[in-house]
PyMOL Python script that loads the backbone (N, CA, C, O; Angstrom):
from pymol import cmd

cmd.read_pdbstr("""\
ATOM      1  N   MET A   1     150.467  23.225 155.848  1.00  0.00           N
ATOM      2  CA  MET A   1     150.588  24.259 154.839  1.00  0.00           C
ATOM      3  C   MET A   1     151.394  23.696 153.666  1.00  0.00           C
ATOM      4  O   MET A   1     152.362  22.965 153.877  1.00  0.00           O
ATOM      5  N   PRO A   2     151.007  24.026 152.442  1.00  0.00           N
ATOM      6  CA  PRO A   2     151.715  23.504 151.279  1.00  0.00           C
ATOM      7  C   PRO A   2     153.154  24.017 151.208  1.00  0.00           C
ATOM      8  O   PRO A   2     153.498  25.030 151.818  1.00  0.00           O
ATOM      9  N   GLU A   3     153.994  23.290 150.444  1.00  0.00           N
ATOM     10  CA  GLU A   3     155.387  23.689 150.279  1.00  0.00           C
ATOM     11  C   GLU A   3     155.512  25.065 149.650  1.00  0.00           C
ATOM     12  O   GLU A   3     156.297  25.892 150.114  1.00  0.00           O
ATOM     13  N   THR A   4     154.750  25.316 148.602  1.00  0.00           N
ATOM     14  CA  THR A   4     154.702  26.642 147.986  1.00  0.00           C
ATOM     15  C   THR A   4     153.248  27.018 147.768  1.00  0.00           C
ATOM     16  O   THR A   4     152.364  26.163 147.722  1.00  0.00           O
ATOM     17  N   PHE A   5     153.028  28.287 147.640  1.00  0.00           N
ATOM     18  CA  PHE A   5     151.675  28.800 147.441  1.00  0.00           C
ATOM     19  C   PHE A   5     151.774  30.153 146.769  1.00  0.00           C
ATOM     20  O   PHE A   5     152.871  30.672 146.563  1.00  0.00           O
ATOM     21  N   THR A   6     150.644  30.718 146.431  1.00  0.00           N
ATOM     22  CA  THR A   6     150.597  32.005 145.739  1.00  0.00           C
ATOM     23  C   THR A   6     150.245  33.115 146.713  1.00  0.00           C
ATOM     24  O   THR A   6     149.328  32.987 147.524  1.00  0.00           O
ATOM     25  N   VAL A   7     150.998  34.212 146.618  1.00  0.00           N
ATOM     26  CA  VAL A   7     150.643  35.468 147.278  1.00  0.00           C
ATOM     27  C   VAL A   7     150.526  36.499 146.160  1.00  0.00           C
ATOM     28  O   VAL A   7     150.935  36.237 145.029  1.00  0.00           O
ATOM     29  N   PHE A   8     149.982  37.645 146.464  1.00  0.00           N
ATOM     30  CA  PHE A   8     149.792  38.675 145.447  1.00  0.00           C
ATOM     31  C   PHE A   8     150.512  39.947 145.868  1.00  0.00           C
ATOM     32  O   PHE A   8     150.248  40.501 146.936  1.00  0.00           O
ATOM     33  N   ILE A   9     151.428  40.405 145.014  1.00  0.00           N
ATOM     34  CA  ILE A   9     152.132  41.657 145.253  1.00  0.00           C
ATOM     35  C   ILE A   9     151.608  42.664 144.255  1.00  0.00           C
ATOM     36  O   ILE A   9     151.783  42.507 143.046  1.00  0.00           O
ATOM     37  N   ASN A  10     150.963  43.703 144.767  1.00  0.00           N
ATOM     38  CA  ASN A  10     150.349  44.714 143.898  1.00  0.00           C
ATOM     39  C   ASN A  10     149.464  44.070 142.838  1.00  0.00           C
ATOM     40  O   ASN A  10     149.424  44.514 141.691  1.00  0.00           O
ATOM     41  N   GLY A  11     148.751  43.011 143.240  1.00  0.00           N
ATOM     42  CA  GLY A  11     147.809  42.334 142.360  1.00  0.00           C
ATOM     43  C   GLY A  11     148.408  41.251 141.482  1.00  0.00           C
ATOM     44  O   GLY A  11     147.668  40.526 140.818  1.00  0.00           O
ATOM     45  N   GLN A  12     149.734  41.120 141.460  1.00  0.00           N
ATOM     46  CA  GLN A  12     150.393  40.132 140.617  1.00  0.00           C
ATOM     47  C   GLN A  12     150.692  38.862 141.421  1.00  0.00           C
ATOM     48  O   GLN A  12     151.230  38.954 142.524  1.00  0.00           O
ATOM     49  N   PRO A  13     150.354  37.679 140.891  1.00  0.00           N
ATOM     50  CA  PRO A  13     150.628  36.434 141.609  1.00  0.00           C
ATOM     51  C   PRO A  13     152.129  36.128 141.648  1.00  0.00           C
ATOM     52  O   PRO A  13     152.838  36.278 140.653  1.00  0.00           O
ATOM     53  N   VAL A  14     152.586  35.698 142.817  1.00  0.00           N
ATOM     54  CA  VAL A  14     153.992  35.343 143.034  1.00  0.00           C
ATOM     55  C   VAL A  14     154.014  34.077 143.884  1.00  0.00           C
ATOM     56  O   VAL A  14     153.202  33.934 144.798  1.00  0.00           O
ATOM     57  N   THR A  15     154.925  33.168 143.598  1.00  0.00           N
ATOM     58  CA  THR A  15     155.059  31.944 144.382  1.00  0.00           C
ATOM     59  C   THR A  15     155.943  32.205 145.591  1.00  0.00           C
ATOM     60  O   THR A  15     157.001  32.823 145.477  1.00  0.00           O
ATOM     61  N   ALA A  16     155.498  31.728 146.756  1.00  0.00           N
ATOM     62  CA  ALA A  16     156.248  31.905 148.003  1.00  0.00           C
ATOM     63  C   ALA A  16     156.194  30.616 148.808  1.00  0.00           C
ATOM     64  O   ALA A  16     155.459  29.688 148.471  1.00  0.00           O
ATOM     65  N   GLY A  17     156.972  30.573 149.862  1.00  0.00           N
ATOM     66  CA  GLY A  17     156.977  29.439 150.773  1.00  0.00           C
ATOM     67  C   GLY A  17     156.642  29.883 152.179  1.00  0.00           C
ATOM     68  O   GLY A  17     156.715  31.075 152.478  1.00  0.00           O
ATOM     69  N   PRO A  18     156.273  28.952 153.056  1.00  0.00           N
ATOM     70  CA  PRO A  18     155.803  29.298 154.399  1.00  0.00           C
ATOM     71  C   PRO A  18     156.866  29.912 155.308  1.00  0.00           C
ATOM     72  O   PRO A  18     156.520  30.578 156.284  1.00  0.00           O
ATOM     73  N   GLU A  19     158.135  29.708 155.016  1.00  0.00           N
ATOM     74  CA  GLU A  19     159.184  30.281 155.860  1.00  0.00           C
ATOM     75  C   GLU A  19     159.842  31.484 155.213  1.00  0.00           C
ATOM     76  O   GLU A  19     160.954  31.860 155.582  1.00  0.00           O
ATOM     77  N   THR A  20     159.156  32.095 154.244  1.00  0.00           N
ATOM     78  CA  THR A  20     159.660  33.269 153.546  1.00  0.00           C
ATOM     79  C   THR A  20     159.002  34.513 154.127  1.00  0.00           C
ATOM     80  O   THR A  20     157.776  34.598 154.196  1.00  0.00           O
ATOM     81  N   SER A  21     159.815  35.474 154.541  1.00  0.00           N
ATOM     82  CA  SER A  21     159.236  36.729 155.031  1.00  0.00           C
ATOM     83  C   SER A  21     158.790  37.564 153.839  1.00  0.00           C
ATOM     84  O   SER A  21     159.274  37.382 152.722  1.00  0.00           O
ATOM     85  N   VAL A  22     157.874  38.469 154.087  1.00  0.00           N
ATOM     86  CA  VAL A  22     157.405  39.366 153.030  1.00  0.00           C
ATOM     87  C   VAL A  22     158.572  40.183 152.501  1.00  0.00           C
ATOM     88  O   VAL A  22     158.688  40.378 151.291  1.00  0.00           O
ATOM     89  N   ALA A  23     159.441  40.664 153.385  1.00  0.00           N
ATOM     90  CA  ALA A  23     160.598  41.471 152.959  1.00  0.00           C
ATOM     91  C   ALA A  23     161.524  40.655 152.054  1.00  0.00           C
ATOM     92  O   ALA A  23     161.996  41.164 151.037  1.00  0.00           O
ATOM     93  N   ALA A  24     161.788  39.393 152.413  1.00  0.00           N
ATOM     94  CA  ALA A  24     162.650  38.541 151.593  1.00  0.00           C
ATOM     95  C   ALA A  24     162.022  38.293 150.223  1.00  0.00           C
ATOM     96  O   ALA A  24     162.716  38.277 149.207  1.00  0.00           O
ATOM     97  N   LEU A  25     160.715  38.102 150.208  1.00  0.00           N
ATOM     98  CA  LEU A  25     160.019  37.890 148.934  1.00  0.00           C
ATOM     99  C   LEU A  25     160.135  39.126 148.051  1.00  0.00           C
ATOM    100  O   LEU A  25     160.390  39.009 146.853  1.00  0.00           O
ATOM    101  N   LEU A  26     159.952  40.299 148.628  1.00  0.00           N
ATOM    102  CA  LEU A  26     160.070  41.532 147.852  1.00  0.00           C
ATOM    103  C   LEU A  26     161.485  41.710 147.320  1.00  0.00           C
ATOM    104  O   LEU A  26     161.667  42.139 146.180  1.00  0.00           O
ATOM    105  N   LEU A  27     162.483  41.388 148.127  1.00  0.00           N
ATOM    106  CA  LEU A  27     163.876  41.470 147.651  1.00  0.00           C
ATOM    107  C   LEU A  27     164.120  40.471 146.523  1.00  0.00           C
ATOM    108  O   LEU A  27     164.767  40.796 145.527  1.00  0.00           O
ATOM    109  N   ARG A  28     163.600  39.257 146.682  1.00  0.00           N
ATOM    110  CA  ARG A  28     163.754  38.241 145.635  1.00  0.00           C
ATOM    111  C   ARG A  28     163.143  38.709 144.316  1.00  0.00           C
ATOM    112  O   ARG A  28     163.692  38.468 143.242  1.00  0.00           O
ATOM    113  N   GLU A  29     162.003  39.378 144.418  1.00  0.00           N
ATOM    114  CA  GLU A  29     161.299  39.858 143.220  1.00  0.00           C
ATOM    115  C   GLU A  29     161.812  41.214 142.738  1.00  0.00           C
ATOM    116  O   GLU A  29     161.281  41.788 141.788  1.00  0.00           O
ATOM    117  N   ARG A  30     162.851  41.716 143.406  1.00  0.00           N
ATOM    118  CA  ARG A  30     163.462  43.014 143.059  1.00  0.00           C
ATOM    119  C   ARG A  30     162.454  44.154 143.094  1.00  0.00           C
ATOM    120  O   ARG A  30     162.382  44.977 142.181  1.00  0.00           O
ATOM    121  N   MET A  31     161.685  44.180 144.162  1.00  0.00           N
ATOM    122  CA  MET A  31     160.677  45.226 144.337  1.00  0.00           C
ATOM    123  C   MET A  31     161.014  46.061 145.562  1.00  0.00           C
ATOM    124  O   MET A  31     161.584  45.557 146.530  1.00  0.00           O
ATOM    125  N   VAL A  32     160.662  47.334 145.515  1.00  0.00           N
ATOM    126  CA  VAL A  32     160.856  48.197 146.676  1.00  0.00           C
ATOM    127  C   VAL A  32     159.588  48.190 147.522  1.00  0.00           C
ATOM    128  O   VAL A  32     158.500  47.901 147.023  1.00  0.00           O
ATOM    129  N   ASN A  33     159.736  48.503 148.779  1.00  0.00           N
ATOM    130  CA  ASN A  33     158.603  48.477 149.694  1.00  0.00           C
ATOM    131  C   ASN A  33     157.735  49.721 149.580  1.00  0.00           C
ATOM    132  O   ASN A  33     156.508  49.637 149.529  1.00  0.00           O
ATOM    133  N   ARG A  34     158.390  50.875 149.541  1.00  0.00           N
ATOM    134  CA  ARG A  34     157.627  52.119 149.609  1.00  0.00           C
ATOM    135  C   ARG A  34     158.499  53.277 149.180  1.00  0.00           C
ATOM    136  O   ARG A  34     159.645  53.084 148.774  1.00  0.00           O
ATOM    137  N   ARG A  35     157.960  54.478 149.270  1.00  0.00           N
ATOM    138  CA  ARG A  35     158.720  55.712 149.050  1.00  0.00           C
ATOM    139  C   ARG A  35     158.717  56.507 150.349  1.00  0.00           C
ATOM    140  O   ARG A  35     157.740  56.498 151.097  1.00  0.00           O
ATOM    141  N   SER A  36     159.814  57.185 150.600  1.00  0.00           N
ATOM    142  CA  SER A  36     159.891  58.041 151.786  1.00  0.00           C
ATOM    143  C   SER A  36     159.040  59.289 151.553  1.00  0.00           C
ATOM    144  O   SER A  36     158.507  59.490 150.461  1.00  0.00           O
ATOM    145  N   CYS A  37     158.918  60.115 152.572  1.00  0.00           N
ATOM    146  CA  CYS A  37     158.170  61.377 152.432  1.00  0.00           C
ATOM    147  C   CYS A  37     158.781  62.262 151.351  1.00  0.00           C
ATOM    148  O   CYS A  37     158.084  63.046 150.707  1.00  0.00           O
ATOM    149  N   ALA A  38     160.095  62.126 151.161  1.00  0.00           N
ATOM    150  CA  ALA A  38     160.792  62.919 150.147  1.00  0.00           C
ATOM    151  C   ALA A  38     160.770  62.257 148.770  1.00  0.00           C
ATOM    152  O   ALA A  38     161.303  62.814 147.810  1.00  0.00           O
ATOM    153  N   GLY A  39     160.153  61.063 148.661  1.00  0.00           N
ATOM    154  CA  GLY A  39     160.032  60.387 147.380  1.00  0.00           C
ATOM    155  C   GLY A  39     161.120  59.376 147.078  1.00  0.00           C
ATOM    156  O   GLY A  39     161.131  58.798 145.991  1.00  0.00           O
ATOM    157  N   GLN A  40     162.042  59.143 148.014  1.00  0.00           N
ATOM    158  CA  GLN A  40     163.108  58.175 147.796  1.00  0.00           C
ATOM    159  C   GLN A  40     162.573  56.755 147.939  1.00  0.00           C
ATOM    160  O   GLN A  40     161.711  56.489 148.777  1.00  0.00           O
ATOM    161  N   LEU A  41     163.096  55.836 147.105  1.00  0.00           N
ATOM    162  CA  LEU A  41     162.700  54.436 147.183  1.00  0.00           C
ATOM    163  C   LEU A  41     163.277  53.809 148.445  1.00  0.00           C
ATOM    164  O   LEU A  41     164.414  54.093 148.821  1.00  0.00           O
ATOM    165  N   ARG A  42     162.488  52.952 149.102  1.00  0.00           N
ATOM    166  CA  ARG A  42     162.897  52.305 150.343  1.00  0.00           C
ATOM    167  C   ARG A  42     162.713  50.802 150.233  1.00  0.00           C
ATOM    168  O   ARG A  42     161.802  50.325 149.556  1.00  0.00           O
ATOM    169  N   ALA A  43     163.588  50.060 150.903  1.00  0.00           N
ATOM    170  CA  ALA A  43     163.496  48.599 150.994  1.00  0.00           C
ATOM    171  C   ALA A  43     163.962  48.187 152.379  1.00  0.00           C
ATOM    172  O   ALA A  43     164.469  49.012 153.139  1.00  0.00           O
ATOM    173  N   ALA A  44     163.792  46.919 152.707  1.00  0.00           N
ATOM    174  CA  ALA A  44     164.208  46.414 154.016  1.00  0.00           C
ATOM    175  C   ALA A  44     165.688  46.717 154.234  1.00  0.00           C
ATOM    176  O   ALA A  44     166.495  46.587 153.313  1.00  0.00           O
ATOM    177  N   PHE A  45     166.036  47.114 155.433  1.00  0.00           N
ATOM    178  CA  PHE A  45     167.420  47.455 155.755  1.00  0.00           C
ATOM    179  C   PHE A  45     167.958  46.581 156.881  1.00  0.00           C
ATOM    180  O   PHE A  45     168.958  45.887 156.700  1.00  0.00           O
ATOM    181  N   CYS A  46     167.310  46.607 158.035  1.00  0.00           N
ATOM    182  CA  CYS A  46     167.861  45.887 159.191  1.00  0.00           C
ATOM    183  C   CYS A  46     167.413  44.428 159.251  1.00  0.00           C
ATOM    184  O   CYS A  46     168.145  43.579 159.758  1.00  0.00           O
ATOM    185  N   GLY A  47     166.225  44.130 158.741  1.00  0.00           N
ATOM    186  CA  GLY A  47     165.729  42.761 158.749  1.00  0.00           C
ATOM    187  C   GLY A  47     165.261  42.254 160.097  1.00  0.00           C
ATOM    188  O   GLY A  47     165.026  41.056 160.255  1.00  0.00           O
ATOM    189  N   MET A  48     165.118  43.147 161.083  1.00  0.00           N
ATOM    190  CA  MET A  48     164.667  42.701 162.407  1.00  0.00           C
ATOM    191  C   MET A  48     163.636  43.632 163.037  1.00  0.00           C
ATOM    192  O   MET A  48     163.451  43.618 164.254  1.00  0.00           O
ATOM    193  N   GLY A  49     162.965  44.440 162.221  1.00  0.00           N
ATOM    194  CA  GLY A  49     161.846  45.236 162.692  1.00  0.00           C
ATOM    195  C   GLY A  49     162.180  46.537 163.386  1.00  0.00           C
ATOM    196  O   GLY A  49     161.298  47.148 163.988  1.00  0.00           O
ATOM    197  N   ILE A  50     163.420  46.983 163.324  1.00  0.00           N
ATOM    198  CA  ILE A  50     163.820  48.204 164.017  1.00  0.00           C
ATOM    199  C   ILE A  50     163.746  49.431 163.102  1.00  0.00           C
ATOM    200  O   ILE A  50     163.253  50.481 163.513  1.00  0.00           O
ATOM    201  N   CYS A  51     164.235  49.302 161.866  1.00  0.00           N
ATOM    202  CA  CYS A  51     164.362  50.475 160.993  1.00  0.00           C
ATOM    203  C   CYS A  51     163.034  50.932 160.383  1.00  0.00           C
ATOM    204  O   CYS A  51     162.902  52.090 159.986  1.00  0.00           O
ATOM    205  N   MET A  52     162.060  50.038 160.306  1.00  0.00           N
ATOM    206  CA  MET A  52     160.735  50.347 159.759  1.00  0.00           C
ATOM    207  C   MET A  52     160.728  50.631 158.252  1.00  0.00           C
ATOM    208  O   MET A  52     159.721  51.099 157.721  1.00  0.00           O
ATOM    209  N   GLU A  53     161.831  50.357 157.565  1.00  0.00           N
ATOM    210  CA  GLU A  53     161.899  50.609 156.122  1.00  0.00           C
ATOM    211  C   GLU A  53     161.144  49.573 155.309  1.00  0.00           C
ATOM    212  O   GLU A  53     160.910  49.776 154.118  1.00  0.00           O
ATOM    213  N   CYS A  54     160.758  48.463 155.931  1.00  0.00           N
ATOM    214  CA  CYS A  54     160.097  47.374 155.209  1.00  0.00           C
ATOM    215  C   CYS A  54     158.571  47.469 155.268  1.00  0.00           C
ATOM    216  O   CYS A  54     157.878  46.514 154.919  1.00  0.00           O
ATOM    217  N   ARG A  55     158.050  48.607 155.706  1.00  0.00           N
ATOM    218  CA  ARG A  55     156.593  48.734 155.858  1.00  0.00           C
ATOM    219  C   ARG A  55     155.864  48.574 154.524  1.00  0.00           C
ATOM    220  O   ARG A  55     156.231  49.178 153.516  1.00  0.00           O
ATOM    221  N   VAL A  56     154.823  47.746 154.548  1.00  0.00           N
ATOM    222  CA  VAL A  56     153.954  47.511 153.399  1.00  0.00           C
ATOM    223  C   VAL A  56     152.523  47.339 153.923  1.00  0.00           C
ATOM    224  O   VAL A  56     152.305  47.208 155.128  1.00  0.00           O
ATOM    225  N   THR A  57     151.574  47.340 153.021  1.00  0.00           N
ATOM    226  CA  THR A  57     150.200  47.023 153.390  1.00  0.00           C
ATOM    227  C   THR A  57     149.997  45.529 153.155  1.00  0.00           C
ATOM    228  O   THR A  57     150.228  45.024 152.056  1.00  0.00           O
ATOM    229  N   ILE A  58     149.563  44.832 154.202  1.00  0.00           N
ATOM    230  CA  ILE A  58     149.359  43.389 154.130  1.00  0.00           C
ATOM    231  C   ILE A  58     147.891  43.100 154.419  1.00  0.00           C
ATOM    232  O   ILE A  58     147.406  43.361 155.520  1.00  0.00           O
ATOM    233  N   ASP A  59     147.188  42.561 153.430  1.00  0.00           N
ATOM    234  CA  ASP A  59     145.759  42.262 153.572  1.00  0.00           C
ATOM    235  C   ASP A  59     144.982  43.461 154.115  1.00  0.00           C
ATOM    236  O   ASP A  59     144.194  43.328 155.051  1.00  0.00           O
ATOM    237  N   SER A  60     145.209  44.614 153.527  1.00  0.00           N
ATOM    238  CA  SER A  60     144.525  45.881 153.853  1.00  0.00           C
ATOM    239  C   SER A  60     144.951  46.514 155.169  1.00  0.00           C
ATOM    240  O   SER A  60     144.389  47.540 155.553  1.00  0.00           O
ATOM    241  N   ASP A  61     145.930  45.937 155.881  1.00  0.00           N
ATOM    242  CA  ASP A  61     146.445  46.538 157.108  1.00  0.00           C
ATOM    243  C   ASP A  61     147.719  47.301 156.769  1.00  0.00           C
ATOM    244  O   ASP A  61     148.743  46.705 156.435  1.00  0.00           O
ATOM    245  N   ALA A  62     147.644  48.632 156.859  1.00  0.00           N
ATOM    246  CA  ALA A  62     148.781  49.482 156.502  1.00  0.00           C
ATOM    247  C   ALA A  62     149.907  49.367 157.522  1.00  0.00           C
ATOM    248  O   ALA A  62     149.684  49.030 158.685  1.00  0.00           O
ATOM    249  N   HIS A  63     151.102  49.651 157.067  1.00  0.00           N
ATOM    250  CA  HIS A  63     152.311  49.740 157.891  1.00  0.00           C
ATOM    251  C   HIS A  63     152.724  48.421 158.539  1.00  0.00           C
ATOM    252  O   HIS A  63     153.303  48.419 159.625  1.00  0.00           O
ATOM    253  N   GLY A  64     152.430  47.299 157.877  1.00  0.00           N
ATOM    254  CA  GLY A  64     152.912  46.011 158.368  1.00  0.00           C
ATOM    255  C   GLY A  64     154.408  45.900 158.123  1.00  0.00           C
ATOM    256  O   GLY A  64     154.908  46.371 157.101  1.00  0.00           O
ATOM    257  N   LEU A  65     155.113  45.288 159.040  1.00  0.00           N
ATOM    258  CA  LEU A  65     156.556  45.108 158.880  1.00  0.00           C
ATOM    259  C   LEU A  65     156.822  43.841 158.069  1.00  0.00           C
ATOM    260  O   LEU A  65     156.604  42.727 158.544  1.00  0.00           O
ATOM    261  N   GLY A  66     157.291  44.030 156.853  1.00  0.00           N
ATOM    262  CA  GLY A  66     157.533  42.904 155.963  1.00  0.00           C
ATOM    263  C   GLY A  66     158.578  41.939 156.478  1.00  0.00           C
ATOM    264  O   GLY A  66     158.497  40.740 156.211  1.00  0.00           O
ATOM    265  N   CYS A  67     159.565  42.443 157.218  1.00  0.00           N
ATOM    266  CA  CYS A  67     160.627  41.550 157.704  1.00  0.00           C
ATOM    267  C   CYS A  67     160.151  40.683 158.864  1.00  0.00           C
ATOM    268  O   CYS A  67     160.778  39.666 159.162  1.00  0.00           O
ATOM    269  N   MET A  68     159.070  41.054 159.516  1.00  0.00           N
ATOM    270  CA  MET A  68     158.564  40.315 160.664  1.00  0.00           C
ATOM    271  C   MET A  68     157.313  39.508 160.338  1.00  0.00           C
ATOM    272  O   MET A  68     156.720  38.897 161.227  1.00  0.00           O
ATOM    273  N   THR A  69     156.907  39.502 159.071  1.00  0.00           N
ATOM    274  CA  THR A  69     155.685  38.828 158.652  1.00  0.00           C
ATOM    275  C   THR A  69     156.016  37.724 157.659  1.00  0.00           C
ATOM    276  O   THR A  69     156.626  37.982 156.621  1.00  0.00           O
ATOM    277  N   PHE A  70     155.617  36.493 157.973  1.00  0.00           N
ATOM    278  CA  PHE A  70     155.830  35.379 157.058  1.00  0.00           C
ATOM    279  C   PHE A  70     154.691  35.306 156.053  1.00  0.00           C
ATOM    280  O   PHE A  70     153.540  35.601 156.372  1.00  0.00           O
ATOM    281  N   CYS A  71     155.029  34.912 154.845  1.00  0.00           N
ATOM    282  CA  CYS A  71     154.033  34.769 153.790  1.00  0.00           C
ATOM    283  C   CYS A  71     153.062  33.638 154.129  1.00  0.00           C
ATOM    284  O   CYS A  71     153.426  32.648 154.764  1.00  0.00           O
ATOM    285  N   ARG A  72     151.826  33.815 153.690  1.00  0.00           N
ATOM    286  CA  ARG A  72     150.805  32.780 153.838  1.00  0.00           C
ATOM    287  C   ARG A  72     149.960  32.770 152.558  1.00  0.00           C
ATOM    288  O   ARG A  72     149.931  33.763 151.830  1.00  0.00           O
ATOM    289  N   PRO A  73     149.288  31.679 152.286  1.00  0.00           N
ATOM    290  CA  PRO A  73     148.536  31.567 151.032  1.00  0.00           C
ATOM    291  C   PRO A  73     147.546  32.715 150.829  1.00  0.00           C
ATOM    292  O   PRO A  73     146.839  33.121 151.751  1.00  0.00           O
ATOM    293  N   ASN A  74     147.519  33.219 149.608  1.00  0.00           N
ATOM    294  CA  ASN A  74     146.597  34.271 149.158  1.00  0.00           C
ATOM    295  C   ASN A  74     146.782  35.609 149.850  1.00  0.00           C
ATOM    296  O   ASN A  74     145.899  36.464 149.781  1.00  0.00           O
ATOM    297  N   MET A  75     147.903  35.807 150.509  1.00  0.00           N
ATOM    298  CA  MET A  75     148.211  37.100 151.143  1.00  0.00           C
ATOM    299  C   MET A  75     148.260  38.168 150.061  1.00  0.00           C
ATOM    300  O   MET A  75     148.764  37.933 148.962  1.00  0.00           O
ATOM    301  N   LYS A  76     147.733  39.341 150.382  1.00  0.00           N
ATOM    302  CA  LYS A  76     147.761  40.466 149.449  1.00  0.00           C
ATOM    303  C   LYS A  76     148.688  41.528 150.011  1.00  0.00           C
ATOM    304  O   LYS A  76     148.429  42.101 151.069  1.00  0.00           O
ATOM    305  N   ILE A  77     149.784  41.784 149.283  1.00  0.00           N
ATOM    306  CA  ILE A  77     150.810  42.724 149.699  1.00  0.00           C
ATOM    307  C   ILE A  77     150.766  43.901 148.751  1.00  0.00           C
ATOM    308  O   ILE A  77     150.787  43.730 147.532  1.00  0.00           O
ATOM    309  N   THR A  78     150.705  45.092 149.310  1.00  0.00           N
ATOM    310  CA  THR A  78     150.706  46.304 148.499  1.00  0.00           C
ATOM    311  C   THR A  78     151.905  47.149 148.882  1.00  0.00           C
ATOM    312  O   THR A  78     152.106  47.462 150.055  1.00  0.00           O
ATOM    313  N   THR A  79     152.700  47.518 147.890  1.00  0.00           N
ATOM    314  CA  THR A  79     153.886  48.331 148.116  1.00  0.00           C
ATOM    315  C   THR A  79     153.652  49.736 147.603  1.00  0.00           C
ATOM    316  O   THR A  79     152.622  50.024 146.994  1.00  0.00           O
ATOM    317  N   LEU A  80     154.612  50.609 147.852  1.00  0.00           N
ATOM    318  CA  LEU A  80     154.588  51.998 147.414  1.00  0.00           C
ATOM    319  C   LEU A  80     153.283  52.626 147.751  1.00  0.00           C
ATOM    320  O   LEU A  80     153.071  53.803 147.459  1.00  0.00           O
TER     321      LEU A  80
END
""", "prot")
cmd.dss("prot")
cmd.show_as("cartoon", "prot")
cmd.util.cbc("prot")
cmd.orient("prot")
């Protein structure tokens, strides 16, 4: 796998590395993961898959845990 590659967050190209989690990438890019049922902005909290606050859509699969998923080339991540 290349040292860096492109993933897409909400359609925008972003450079990532193979050992970068989706949650870490979103934090680096200063993006939130989703909104709660009440409309509050949410981002990764625990970083180990327990709190479920890092849920995003990854390659059309809803509710993927961003903190438990490593980036890969051409991955499509959808937030909010």
